[in-house]
MARTI-56208 format. One record per residue (C-alpha): x, y, z; residue in one letter. Coordinates in steps of 0.001 Angstrom, whole numbers, plus 500000, padded with zeros to 6 digits. Each point is the difference from the previous one (the first is absolute). Layout:
residues N
XYZa/...
end
This chain:
residues 822
492942518370500804x/501108503803500620x/503341498103501213x/500547497808496593x/499388503108497758x/502214502032501986x/502704497708500413x/499829499318495996x/500395503815499082x/502923500021502449x/501843497174497599x/498451502388496370x/501981503079501881x/503348497895500404x/499715498453496397x/499790503533498704x/502298501926501524x/503074496784499911x/499820500165496410x/501739502635497859x/497301498499496765x/497727502698501902x/501838503534499763x/498121502021502051x/500604503947500855x/501262500917503217x/496533500942500959x/498680496885499114x/502754498050502094x/498988502364502894x/496238499456499351x/500430495834499968x/502339500158502998x/497513502111502494x/497384497264498638x/502288497398500984x/500434501632503782x/496225500331500321x/499313496942498401x/502645497866502487x/497939502125503234x/496797498814498756x/501450496033499690x/501331500075503893x/496454502122500491x/498077497200498960x/501822497221501635x/497957500653503178x/497355501873498877x/497003497980501354x/496713501931498646x/498831497463497477x/497972501877496959x/501079503635501407x/499405502943497333x/503585500607500828x/500849496434499172x/498362500201496445x/501235503392499827x/503633498357499990x/499308497594498071x/497870501606496809x/503379502952500169x/502472497677500026x/498242497788496604x/499982503175498498x/503094501015500509x/501201496028498818x/497584500819496846x/501641503427499138x/503650498787500516x/499546496718498044x/498119501695496961x/502849502412499748x/502294497401499979x/498497498163497320x/499121503198497880x/503392500943500458x/501609496766498615x/497673499518497001x/501063503436499114x/503202499636500530x/499892496674497867x/498431501898497057x/502725502999500205x/497678502305501159x/501248502768503120x/497873500145503124x/499216502987502075x/500606498259503544x/499071502837502300x/496750500397497859x/499670496532500218x/500344499840503485x/497716502755501110x/496860498093500570x/502011498815502767x/499944502742502016x/496145499765500339x/500863496559501847x/502816501338501901x/497751502606501542x/497277497363501279x/503048497927501450x/501581502743501829x/496908501128501384x/499437496446501177x/503743499690501505x/499575503712502036x/496530497649501457x/501850497224500845x/502827502107501434x/497277501160502601x/499501496523501080x/503103499366501108x/501211498918502335x/498865497047498771x/498333497355502857x/501281496025500088x/497528497998498428x/497650498697502957x/499368496307501545x/496917498323500360x/497287500635502306x/498637497471501922x/496000498707500466x/497917498393502995x/501749496948500022x/497123497528500777x/497228500794498855x/500963499933496424x/501403496316500489x/496697497873498738x/500554496959498812x/498285498875496716x/499712496261501136x/501299499227495771x/503127498330499231x/499589498442496848x/503369499915498422x/501136501297503459x/501062496284500823x/503748499961499551x/500374503384500510x/498782499325503716x/501745497212500439x/502849501392498805x/499879503190502779x/498958497898502660x/502898497820500010x/502087502883499804x/498266502076502893x/500261496197501551x/503375499680499551x/502475498505502589x/502471503402499836x/499956501294503701x/500940503547498259x/497747502941499513x/498870499430495976x/498598502401497406x/497889498094497408x/499047501891496977x/496905499225498275x/500484502151496035x/497830499947497063x/497824501979497915x/497210502468501241x/496942497661500091x/501666496878499800x/499478498772503780x/502385501426502532x/497906501515502688x/497581496585499765x/502756497914500252x/501411501962502624x/496615499846502165x/500128496285499683x/502776499051501372x/499247502816502888x/497103498638500860x/500773496097499782x/499785497737503088x/503338498982500567x/501497503252499115x/497579501782502870x/501186496758502615x/503836500595499018x/499979503808500244x/498324501500503229x/500618503432498893x/498853501144496510x/499036502979498192x/499318501152496312x/500918503603499136x/498945501525496624x/502552502239498333x/498928501364497317x/501097502551497613x/499007502942501838x/502101499292503006x/501762503459501719x/500816498894503148x/501933496859501510x/498674500658503270x/496409499544499100x/500907496716499166x/501587499382503252x/497125501322501767x/497334498075498260x/502140496673500594x/500432500885503348x/496231500567500376x/499278496741498092x/501873497931503046x/497979501890502341x/502570502558501295x/499606503940500784x/501781502319497844x/499702502645502465x/500349498233502832x/503703500938500960x/500359502973497712x/502915498078498367x/500243499636496137x/497885496799498438x/502970498228498781x/501471499706503580x/496819498851501170x/499846497474497282x/503372498734500127x/499575499446503673x/496418498100499645x/501852497593497386x/502990499467501691x/499817496240501022x/497078499478497665x/499560497437497446x/497863502487497721x/498928500007496194x/499177503282498682x/498843500831496252x/500742503197498178x/497541499764496994x/500231502138496976x/503700501453500544x/501352502281497613x/502942501387500963x/503400498630501071x/500369503338502332x/496911499047501916x/500737496318500333x/503352501100501771x/498198502499502041x/497757497395501352x/502559497129500416x/501789501882502758x/497507499201502638x/500308496515499256x/501746498046502677x/502192496793498803x/500268497510503355x/499796497057497311x/496623498220501426x/498857499966496429x/498659502795499434x/499010501310496746x/498902503278497555x/497838499362497071x/499412502350497360x/498267500465496758x/501357502402497144x/499853500526496477x/503017501175499609x/502625497293500695x/503114502224500813x/498390501509503201x/501439496990501714x/503574497795499424x/498454497123502034x/501555496807498821x/496090498923501244x/498138500993496761x/496906498659498399x/498728500970496532x/496457499872499304x/498800498486496699x/497134500492497681x/497693496748500415x/498417498250497296x/496970499743498274x/498418496956501974x/501202502039503391x/498454503934498322x/496492497566499326x/500363497918503221x/500449503708502192x/497078501349497754x/497329497107500798x/501166500399503576x/499268503757500626x/496832499915497460x/498333496574501324x/500933500153503627x/500048496097500600x/497180499494497632x/500295498517496537x/500396501688496770x/497374499504497408x/501434498045496979x/498856502268497836x/502149502416500978x/503002498551500781x/501583500316496007x/499188503540500348x/501183500255503475x/503395498583498824x/500389502726497207x/499294502466502616x/502856498464502413x/502397499857497327x/499345503619499449x/501692500485503257x/503562499513498273x/500611497819503373x/499628503109502433x/498265499106502998x/498879503733500699x/498341500058496459x/498238496358500467x/498422501859503228x/498791503110498401x/498746497553497108x/498096498359502825x/498443502896501630x/498870500735496864x/498316496698498986x/498312500212503278x/498562502768499510x/498277499091496602x/497346497585500173x/501374496189499400x/499333499520496240x/501581499081497103x/499431503035497839x/501023502364503138x/503185497932500304x/500164500527496561x/500136503500500199x/502788500415502988x/502376497507497299x/499510502198497080x/500953502766502224x/502242498489503076x/503165502459499267x/498074503843499851x/497653498575503086x/503207498695501895x/501965503153499239x/496857502405500371x/500330498499503794x/500281502612502729x/501917497591502096x/501928498229497365x/501431503162498116x/500896501440503577x/502391497439500682x/501481498891497089x/500527503982499253x/502054500368502849x/503006497817498572x/499914502716497298x/499535503006502277x/503196499335501972x/501743498888497575x/503610502370499752x/499475502080497134x/503296499108498227x/498496496451499742x/496548501184498640x/501064500087496309x/501765497170500251x/496924498288501312x/497112501970497484x/501958498856497373x/499882496469500582x/495892500381500708x/500280501333495841x/500713496575499350x/497278497210499316x/498005498002502527x/502572496892500577x/502633500902497881x/503218498841501274x/502182503087499409x/503621498757499900x/502360502053502377x/502728500112497432x/497736502098497306x/498615502003503352x/503307501469500584x/500859500994496319x/496274501594500163x/500751502016503371x/503165501409498912x/498588501221496703x/497314501738501382x/502605501661502512x/499209498309503222x/503039498799500694x/503766500469498483x/500847496142500571x/498953496445500427x/500990499451503434x/497731503184501184x/497163498523498002x/500299496438501370x/500171501512504013x/497102502160498849x/498134496671498982x/500923497732503136x/498445503017502015x/497131499743497918x/499675496375501044x/500575500255503611x/497313502207500666x/497984497158497986x/498763502603497158x/501243497279497225x/500299496694499569x/503242497629498997x/498294497277497375x/503346498661498537x/503829499350502393x/503073499775497550x/502630497466501007x/501823502442502144x/497131500631501943x/499173503241499223x/496169501069498029x/500074499442496387x/496759501632499845x/497024501988501918x/496526500592499788x/497131501604502059x/496802499412501865x/497044500169497042x/497619501683502360x/503049501936501813x/501277501259496176x/496137501142499094x/500415502440503287x/502799501319499257x/499696500709496041x/497017502227501952x/503038502050501920x/501839500129496722x/497258501954498276x/499262502119503525x/503772500793499442x/500074500817496329x/501956497551499202x/499066498743496909x/500823503024498203x/503725498168500230x/498967496348499598x/497999497977497042x/499623496183500045x/496170499252499732x/499245502132496747x/500426497733496932x/499883503348497536x/502502502532500976x/498102503128497828x/497250499351503110x/502825500814502269x/501374502816498167x/497319502009500093x/500306500533503705x/503367499164500764x/502192499988497164x/502226503147500982x/500808498463503566x/500073496151499534x/502825498388501218x/499480496343499816x/498030497447497556x/499608496647500482x/497693497967497817x/498778496035501072x/498027499661497285x/500127499284495946x/499267503219498171x/501508501624497033x/498709503455501292x/502374499842502921x/502850501587497627x/497757502758498274x/500185503343501272x/503199500012501597x/501573503555498768x/497599501171502962x/501462498450502222x/503081502234500616x/501012499211503681x/499561496561499301x/503209497661502132x/498133496594499792x/498595498463497143x/498972496314500572x/497706498702496703x/501216495898500005x/497126498640498476x/499000502718497644x/498546499159496886x/501994502453498149x/503083498418497380x/502081503099500705x/501261502657501834x/498793503386499315x/502470502623498999x/498440502497502770x/500777497185503277x/503792501552498852x/499132503551500952x/499220499035503395x/503122501370501095x/499638499351503663x/498767496488499341x/502053497726502816x/498345496412499574x/498931498979496803x/498208496122499820x/498531498579496839x/499001496425498688x/501388498280496754x/499968499908496994x/500633503950500147x/503720500514498958x/502261502966501708x/500757502580497429x/503479502248500198x/497652502808501206x/500387498743503500x/503029501949500650x/497967503289499972x/498433498585503102x/503065501509501882x/498722499493503906x/498715495771499173x/501089497871502738x/497946497242498878x/499265498382497139x/498078496692500347x/498771498145496987x/497969496879501763x/498034497079498206x/496463501457498755x/497272497878499455x/500689499489496417x/503869499822500334x/499479496149499247x/499089500253496972x/503171501961498231x/503682498564500156x/502168503050500920x/503433497794500296x/502288502535498169x/498644503359500110x/502402502265502111x/499162503357502449x/501299502968498253x/503904500828500155x/498616503053501555x/499088498430502954x/503817500675501047x/499696503476499462x/497682500593503270x/502030499979503639x/497157500496502113x/498536496737499222x/499987497568503064x/498162497144498888x/499749498601496768x/497178496551499464x/499609498625496794x/498450496586499658x/500557499744496047x/502497502505498874x/503826499672499675x/502191502365501303x/501702501449497068x/504084499662500198x/501552504042500756x/501345501907497713x/502363502916500200x/496825502197500658x/499564497809503331x/500018501572503474x/500591497699502999x/496752499745501915x/501346500488503568x/496487500882501485x/498941496376498791x/498849497652502647x/498216497797498162x/500346498083497119x/496973497111498601x/499032498094498591x/502785500496496932x/500834497444497268x/503010498278498940x/501941502875501570x/503760499632498766x/502076500983503620x/502751501938498579x/502380502180501687x/498870503026498514x/496226499006500820x/500695499351504034x/502143503161500135x/496374501374498537x/497697498967502817x/502570499805502484x/497392500775502964x/497797497320498769x/498118498637503613x/497800497313497963x/500171498393497066x/498157497613497905x/501387497809496569x/497804497503497823x/501956498179497578x/498153497824497525x/500474498106496579x/500851497276498917x/503766500208498977x/502553502330501063x/502905501619498408x/500484503074501584x/502220500461503424x/498037502004502684x/503108500551502161x/497985499377503124x/503608499608502213x/499494504058499485x/496699499810502413x/502855500585502956x/500297503271498585x/496685501202501444x/501703500660503457x/496332501449501354x/497951496977499068x/497817498362502579x/497063497784497767x/501182498494496944x/497633497643497813x/501151497676497139x/497829498114497807x/500929497445497008x/496699498981498471x/499559496035499420x/501596498911496548x/502989502464500350x/503532498981500052x/501428503112501898x/501162498302503225x/502831498419497606x/501693502368500090x/499121502822502216x/501427500090503276x/498844503619502377x/502321501068502558x/497771501557502469x/500536502769502146x/500955499930503664x/496853502414500993x/497349497567498708x/497218499545502421x/497391498520497705x/501170497176497500x/497292498405497618x/501342497479497027x/497564498534497399x/500701497237497553x/504290500045499817x/500116496451501047x/503193500716501611x/502297496673501428x/499470500541504055x/503443500155499986x/499486503640498819x/497775500718502972x/503648500463502087x/500243503540498432x/496521501147501785x/500477498374503172x/502682502242500967x/497689503802499145x/500571501176503216x/496609502207500232x/498024497127498006x/496877499805501709x/497368498727497687x/500423497273497202x/497824499080497318x/500872496983497578x/497484499520497866x/499219497813496726x/503208497793500438x/502026502673500662x/502580497859500973x/500083495950498784x/501418496570501383x/499279497419502471x/501737501608503368x/500405503449501633x/502886499658502659x/500749503382501915x/502729498653501779x/502219500537497005x/499182503194499442x/501159500880503663x/503592500458498432x/500900503292498162x/503262500457498712x/502078503545499897x/503199500348499303x/500034496252498660x/499531498527503327x/496790498504501361x/498302501483503074x/496944499010501758x/496573502225499820x/496207499356501077x/498459500309497299x/496310501946499555x/501085501642503043x/496851502202499813x/497728498321498006x/496304500106501560x/498151498414496934x/500890497167497508x/497749498711497269x/500099497370497570x/497657499690497401x/500138497281497063x/502800497982501041x/501480496160499334x/502071500566503186x/499964496641501975x/502439500564502668x/501069503424502266x/502493499179502161x/500960503095502689x/501943500531502985x/498960500443503065x/500982503813500072x/498579500906496260x/497171502058499963x/499685501924503920x/497674502684498524x/497649497925498102x/496311500723500604x/498207498871497082x/500744497320497396x/497738499104497212x/500070496717498156x/497765499584496960x/500017497970497695x/503216498284500592x/498096496662499816x/503432497721500158x/500868501495503492x/498785497789502358x/501231501354503713x/502396502707500925x/502700499994502351x/498057500015503426x/502595501863501991x/498750502934498228x/497959500569502720x/501992500478502599x/502008502740498206x/497461502702499611x/497739501372502978x/496938500572498166x/499312498010497067x/497369499653497277x/499610496933497065x/497802500463497162x/500118496793498203x/497403498229496944x/497477498010501808x/500317497395497065x/503593498963501276x/498661498318502861x/503963498719500772x/501253503339500395x/496855501109501303x/500674497461503459x/503759501076499828x/499033503281501091x/497085499033502155x/502849497813501815x/502021502992500727x/497043501863500901x/499078497680502726x/503963500103500930x/500373503088500691x/496787500757501920x/501646497794502663x/502596502912500439x/497539503012499843x/500805500737496301x/497472501171497793x/499752498287496878x/497192500761497151x/498741497518497647x/498045501699496923x/498748498192497197x/500297501376496463x/
end
């Protein structure tokens, strides 16, 4: 965790140096600049330093933590004293930093002596065939086995690389063994070899030598390098080689040099936890097995060919379920049960302690911990942060990115998304929900892996920065109040807001389900707070503007929200006086009309879900850089002009949601004009005539369109009329929905849909839900897209039959058309 702490310190140093509100003396500036130089040197050092848990790494971590604490405490006290009209002795306040600087200077000198820094080592080979012992159990792997055999036995004459990937313990090696020892595979590939690469691989020549010996060759026969002997032995041969447990792209690229491609159908099969090790088309990602498969595997391992006693079956299923779909955990549980007496009481004891018994297993701990041990330092803080969330909790990507930025892990959203993708490709996190544009909406962490890594977080002293399990902050304050950076509460408790004044360095506070009815005054003294989330019915007072560093303000529905009506509650006018605000999400409050004191929120990227927003030209200029905007209009009668034509002024807008609740009449007088930058548009309840779709059809960047709750009304929608635009008073032909990939029509009275053969060429997913009067869709839509997925109501039999006919027609031409039932 040293890397994360040092990186965070670097950002804190930049903050104090780049803001005039901290009047450092010349001596103070020199001191901070010297610290900055040493910090960046340590960052570069830690990028390659591999000695886990060494005394040097711990010294770097502790010194950086202390330095950041000293600086942020000084910043907090300086702002507080300035607000009270008191003078601050700057040199005296920073004097405490001298002691920390001495330690950091000492560490920097030690680091300089280690230079030149070596390049990271590659992975070391192990004896090849001796480790390939078949388990003989493929429960839950039947479909995987069928898929991999099909790829290995495929008709392509070219040398193909088949990559089997998945999290640790999921059965990659077991699957590869079953394929390797299959009788048909043996007959097809007369030359076969297995080599385990592993994490400690140093010399690629050792791998070549192992492979050469497994083919019966003599490494020392002619004195030439093993790679040449191996290449000569394999040329013009049809071979299958398994590279098990590959961790490095460099290692793989080095090994691949020895394999000739004679276009005779030879295959390389590799197993790896890291998807980015290879960029081949033939990649198979293994999934967790289900509860019934876990139980079948447990029975086979414990009882072999014997029958399980009936009195043990229910307990056994509970034990299998506790393994969370991870085959290695099931195997460990089976070994534990096999060593116990086969009695109900003995199995009940195992069931009650199954998680700890599995985690304490030496083989399990060693196997699963490898993913964390070899995880790059820059990714560790992200993963440990996610492990802090409750088990099975679906963590929204949008929330994670905001938290990462508030913590100082990343500076922008793009970098945060890249790190999450890296964690996913290393099979450390699981994608739980996918957005309509194909990106991941939420992640989770496997429970058993989460438990192991939380232990690592304790070992690395990370609990001093993050708390999300304690109900009473007073308990946390006694140990870590002076160093705590994040507090996230997932349970209802009023005490989660008590004692906040002690957490002077807090950056993140999320207490959505607290029982408190108001935000305490002490909260607005948290100068370093960057992320604040709480639940209704608490209101936002004008003191919010005192949180000068606040980037994200989120007011979400709490568990008591439905009891309160907040239709006419406004955010304070001071919200316009927070220039660093980047994300403003409020499910209940109205945005106040700006007045003379208001200033542009140039950093604001997200504004949702605001109510009854009047889109004046003045307001559009104040939120000119917004990329995501969601507005909710409601009420029985409307006298107000909401000036939605000014939405076109938002030149950076990419995602727009406009909702009108049932019973309103806004649609009769409102006609929004959309900016051409839109990529995602959601409309609900507007009841526009389908003729108005023309303005949407020609949006050049639109990829996702969601039409909910009679967004448009009428019997017929014809996109042919949308093929003609107007320019300088003359009609010209356009291609409507040129980039649209996802279309949802939900709750509509549409009866007939007419399209041209060239429309919707980029469409990948079509969702028709609650379209009871729509009995068919144009069949030639299946000819347009190269791969298309339909989602339709199972109750609408006519529409279901129609899309199945399209599916059958396209299968003849080799196109992929899927049909999912809603």
